[in-house]
N, C-alpha and C positions, 0 to 999 in steps of 0.2 A: 376443453381443459383450460380455457383462458382464465377461469376463476382462480387458478393457482397463482397467476402472475402477481397479484397484490400481496399474497401471503408473506413473502419474505420481509415486507415492510410492516404489515398489520400485526403479525404475530409478535415481533419484538416490542411494538408499542403497547399491545395488550399485556404482554408479559411485564413490561415496565410498570404499568398501572397496578397489576396484581402484586408484584414484589413491593411496591410502595405501600400498598394496603397491609402487607404482611411484615411491616418493619419491625415488629416485636417478636417475630418468629423467624430467626435466621435460617433454620433448617428448611423451612418451607420456601424461603427466598431462594436458597441454593437449588432446591428441587425444581422450582419453576424456571429459573434461569437456564439450567442445564437442559431441561425438557424443551424449552422454547428454541434454544440454539440448535439442538439436535434435530428438531422438526424442521427448522429453517434449512439445515443442511440437506435433509432428505428432499424437501420441496425443490430446492435449488438444483439438485441432481436430476430430478424428474423434469424440470424445466429445460435443463441442458439437453436431455434426450429429445424432448418435444420440439425444441428450437431447430433441430436438424432439418425439419420439414419446412422451415420458414419462421420468421419472427412471430411471436404471439403478442397481440395488442389488446389492451383493455382501456376503454374510455371511462375514467373514474366518475361515478355518479350518474352514468348513462348520458352525459352531455355529449352532443355530437362533435366529432372532430371537425375543425380544430378549436372549437369554442372551449372545450373542457380540457382537463388534465389527462394526458395519455401516458400509460406505462407500456414500455416495449421491451420484451424479453427476446433479444436475438442471441446469436451464439457468443458474441463478445460479452454481452451483459451477463449471460448465464455462466460462462466460464469464470468471470470475476466473482459472481455470486457463490459458486461452489467453493472456490479457493478461500475467499474471505470468510465464509461461514465455517469452514473447517478450522481456520486459524483462530477465529473468535471463540469457538468452542474449546479448543485446546488451551488458549490463554485463560479462559474462564476457569477451567479445571485447575490450571496452575495456581491461579489466585486463590481458589478455594483451598488447595493444598497448603499454600503459604499461610493462609489464615489459621488453619489447623496446627501447623508447625509453630506458629508464633503464639498460640494460646488465645487467639481472637475468634475462635470458631463459634463461641456462644455469644460474643459481644462485638460483632463486626460493625463497621460503619454502615448504617442502614441505607445510606444513599448510594452505596457502590453498585449494587445489582440493578436498581432502576436506571441509573445513569449509564451503565455499561450497555444495557439493552437499548436505550435510546440512541447511543452511539452506533450500535449495530443497525438500527432502523434508518439512521441517516445515511450510512454507507450504502445499504441496499437500495434506498430510494434514489440515491445519486446514480447508481448503476442502471436502474430501470427507467429513469426519467426520459420522457419523450419530448419534453419542452424545456426551454432554457430557464424559465422561472421556477419550475419544479426542481430542476437541477440546483438552482440557488437555494431553494428550501432544504434540499437534502444536505447541502454543504452547511447550512446554518444549524440544522438539527445536530449533525455530528460535531460541529465546532462548539455549540453550546454545551454538549455533554463533555467534550474534551476539556473545556475550561474548568469543569468541576474535577475531572479525573487527574489533571496535571498538578493540581494543588492539594490533593488528598494528604492529610496529615498536618497541613498548615504550617510547616516549618518556614523559616525565613528564606532559605535557599529556594524552596519550591514556590513560594509566593513571588519572589523576585523573577524567577524564570517564567512562571506562569503569566506575570504581567507583560513581559516581552512577547510571549506567545499570543496573548489576547490582543495586544495592540497590532501586531503584524497581521493576525487573522482578520481583525476588523478592517484593516486597510485593504486587504485583498477582497473582502466582501463588498466594501464600498465601490471599489473599481469594477467588480463583477456586476453589481447592481446598476452602476452608471452605464456600463456596456449594454446591459439588457434594455435599459430605457432607450438608448440610442438605436438599438436594433429594432425595437418596437416602433419607434418614431419613423424609422426609414422604411419598414416593411409592413407594419400593421399586424404582425403575428409574432408569436414566440414558439410555435410548434415547429420542431426541427425538420420534420418532413416537408412542411409547407415552406420553410425558409430555404430549402434546397432550390426551389424555383425563384423565389423572390430576391434572394441575395444575388443570384446570377444576373439579375436585371439591373442591379445598382451600378453606378460608375465605379471604376477601379479604385479611385482615391477614397471613396466612402467605404468600400469593402475593406480596404487596407486598414483604415482607422478602426473599424469595428473588430476586425481580426486581431489587431494589435492590442486592443483593450482586453479582449478575452484571454489572449496569450499572457498578458501581464498579470491578470488576476490568477490564472491557473499556474503560471510560473512561480508565483509566491507560494501557493499552496503545495506545489510539487517540489519546492526547494531547489529551483534551478539557479545556478550562478548567473549573475551576482545577487540574486534574491534569496540566497540560502543561509545567510549569516546567522539568522535566528535559530536554526535547528540545532546545531551542536551545543548551544547554551541552554536550550529548553528541554530537550528530551532526556538527557542523562539524570536530571534531578528527580524525575518522577519515580514511583515504585516500579519494580521490574516488570510486572504484567502490563502496566499502563504504557511504559516505554516500548515494550515489545509490540503491542497492538498498534500504537501510534506509528512506529517505524515500519511495520508491515503494511498498514492499510491507508493511513491518512494521506501520505504523499502519493500513493498509487491512485487514490481517487482523483487527485489533480492530474496525474498522468493520463488516466482514463478519459477525463474531460478533454484534454488536449488531443488525444487520439480521435475521439468522437467528433469534435468540432472541426479539426483540421481535415478529416477525410470526408465528412458529411456536408459541412457548411462551406468550407473554404478549400476545395480541392485544387489541384494543379500546381502545388509546390511554389506559390508566389513568395513565401518567406522561408523556403527550404534552406537557403544559405544561412540565414539568421539562426534557424533552429540548429543547424549543424555546428555553427560557431559556438552557440550556447552549449551544445552537447560536449564539444571538446573542452571548453572552459570548465564546465561542471566536472567532467572526469578528472582533469589534471589538478585543478585547485582542490577538489575534494580529497583526492588520494594523497596529495602532498600534505594536506592538513592531517590526514590519518597517520602518516608516517611520523609526524612530529609529536604525536600524543603519547603520554605516559599513563593514561587511564583507559581501561578497556571500554567503558561506556562511551567516552568521548571519541575514542578511535573508531568504534562501530558507527557512531553518528556521522563521522566524516566519510566512512566508506558508504554509508547510506546515500549521502549527497552525491558522492562520486559515481555510483552505479545508476543514479537517475540519468546520467549522461548517456549511458548505453541505450536506455529506453527512448531518449530524445533523438539519438542517432537514427534509429529505425524509422521514427516518424518523419524526420527530415529527409530521408531518402525518398519517401513518398512512392515506393515501389511495393509490389506484392511480396517480394522476398524480404524487404526491409521491415514492412509492417508485420509479417508473419513472425520474424525473429523477435521483434519488439514485444509482441503479445506473449510469445513463449517466455521471453526473459522476464517480463512483468510477473507472470504467474510464478516462475521459479523464485524471483527475488522476494516476493511477498512471504513465501514459506521460509526461505533460508535466512533472511534478515530477522524475521520474528524469532526463529530458533536461536540465533546467536545472542539476541538480547535476553532471552529466557536463560540461556546458559550463563550469560554474564551475571544474572541474578543469582544463580546457583553458586558461581565462583565467589561472589561477594559474601554469601552466607557461609561458605566453607572456609574461605581465606580471611574473612573479616574486612576485606577491602577489594576494590577493583583497580587500585593503583599498582602498576607493575613493579615498582620498587619495594612493595610490601608483600609480594607474593613469591611463591616458589615451591617446588616439590609436589605439585598437585597430581602429576602423573603417577606418583608412587602412593600417595595417601588417598587419592580419589580416582582410581582408574576408570570408573564408569563416567565420571564427569569429563575426564580427558577424552574419551571416545565421543561423548556428546558434543564436545567442542571441535574435535579434529575433523569429523565428517562434514558438517556444514561449512567449516572454514575452508577446507579443500574445495568444496562445491562453489563457494562464493569466489574463490580465487581463480576458478576456471581450470582446474586440473582435470585432464582426461581420466575416465570417461564420464565425469559427472555432468549433470544438466547445465551447470554454469558454463562449462566448456562448450557444450553444444549450442547454447544460446548465443554466446560470443562468436562462435564459429559461423553461425548463421548470419549475424550482423556483419562480420568481416567479409564473408562471401558476397553479401548484398552490396556492401560498399565497394568491393573490387568490381562487381558487375556494373555498378554505376559509372565507374571509370573517370570521374572528374577529379581534379587536383584536390579539392576539399574533401572528397570521399576518401581518397588515399591518405590524406592527412589524418582523418578520423580513424582509418584502419590502423595506422601507426600509433595514434593516441590510445586506441582500445587495447592494443597489445602491451604498451608501456603501462597503462593503468592496471591491467591484469597482473603484470609482473610485480608492480608496487603493492598491489593488494596482497599478493602472496608474501611479499617481504614483511608487510605490516602484521599479518596474521601469524607468520612464522616467528616474528619477534614476540608476540603474545605467547605463543607456544613455548618458546625457549625460556622466557623469563618467568611465566606463571606456572608452567607445568614441568619443564625439564631440569632447570637448574636446582641447586640445593635450596632449601627453604630460607627465606630472608630472615635476618635477625632483628629487624625493626619491629617494635611493638605494634600490634594491631588489635582491633576489637576481638572479643571472644567469638569464636565461630558459632553460628546458629544451625540448628538441625534443619535439614530439608526433608520434607515428607515424601513418602513413596509416590503420592499423586503428583507432586511437582516434577519428580524425575520421569514418571511415566508419561505425563503430558508432553514434556520436552522431547522424550524419546519418540513419541508418536509423530511429532513434527519432523524429527530427523529422518524417520522412515518415510514420511511423505516426500521429503526432499529426494530421497533415494528412488522413490517411485517415479519421479519425473525423469530420472535417468533410464529406468527400466522401460517406461512407456513413452520414451521420447519420439519414436517413430509415429505411432497413432496420434500423439499430441501435436506433433508438428504438422501432420496431415490436417488436423482440425484447425490449427491456427492458419494454415494456408487457405482453407475455405473461408475462415473469418476475414482474412486480409482481402480475398477476392470480393467478398460481399461489401466490405468497407469501401473499396475502390469503385465498385459498380454503383453503389448508392441506391440503385433501383429496387432491390429486394426490400430495403427498409422503407422506402417511400411508398411502394405498392402496398405493403402491409398496413401502413398507417392511413394512407389515402387511396383505398382501392378504387 
């Protein structure tokens, strides 16, 4: 069944080509895009089941390992594939519904569907990549597509924000490529399984430089403080579906790369203290920025930055419990953060703005919208018994088990960040939903289609399923963490 492994990359690329050829037939474009992403979700779920027996490996083009490109579908990669495929499908349906509601159903931007599918292919390629250069290619594919999506509409605000995003992304790519060149010069290979042995043989100083370059590149992509200033200025300007998929997936690809390289290539926690300091700084600075915002989209962008710190906390602990909780929280955060940005899009259409001083009374005038916001907001804030609480509890327990002074500082920082997240989201609830409607003039409300609401509700339900299935999911992430720390299952699968 290894022939299934390339399909999550190949199908979106072929779908992008087909939708580009059908640029004059928007209905056919929509049908192709939905079918391709639905098929990708099914294939990803099958790969997740198959990966329980060990990683699935494909040498692209039949080239022998390590000469050729290798795709590896282990449990971590397939978990990320399943969640990301479900999110991209729901966001696509939301964008289709938005086009219908805006009257653009018959005359949409013909480039949207091909670009969206290319973005999906880049994300899946990054998750499945078994060598560093192909990981770089995956990043560049998704970034090239994101450059187009973030500037859709061509407004001055979007072009300005997109310029910042492009410059920062190119800088991280240059650093990543330079790191790849140095790693190849030092070891003679870029295959990650082969690097496990060769990096261990390098002097500690050389390994630290190589590790630092990769962490710097991935830290920019993951929006880790102090490398995160670009995100709150870039994401809120894009259309709601684009902002949602960016918030849910693009930073998590950077987090995934950190998890993969820190456990497989640079084990032992040599920079654990640095990662934990960065985690604490990201949490605190991000959430303080969120508390200070008066616009829902910017507030959510800062909470996105803040909660990246939780993921880095688990990686910095370098323990099975810490990694398990980090993987669990990553999956949870992809779904919940995407949902909240989609809800922000619905709020903007209903209230004519996302500025808190221009909103009010939505709980009475739009009760369904209120529920769609309240559930993921409570989940993100970590209110029991939601999955956000369970993920944070796992990280706090892992930190307490570590017992170091820095770990206890992170435990306290995690608790404070969670409380401030609750405060920030409760403020949105009070001002936008609970108080009497604002008297400030706003833009006329726009109709939201049933498909927009349904796709958002589907992600809300998916977030609730993380709570219902937390036990089996945590058992699975425990297995993932054990395999990551052991390294041998991955290496044996690629280099039997």
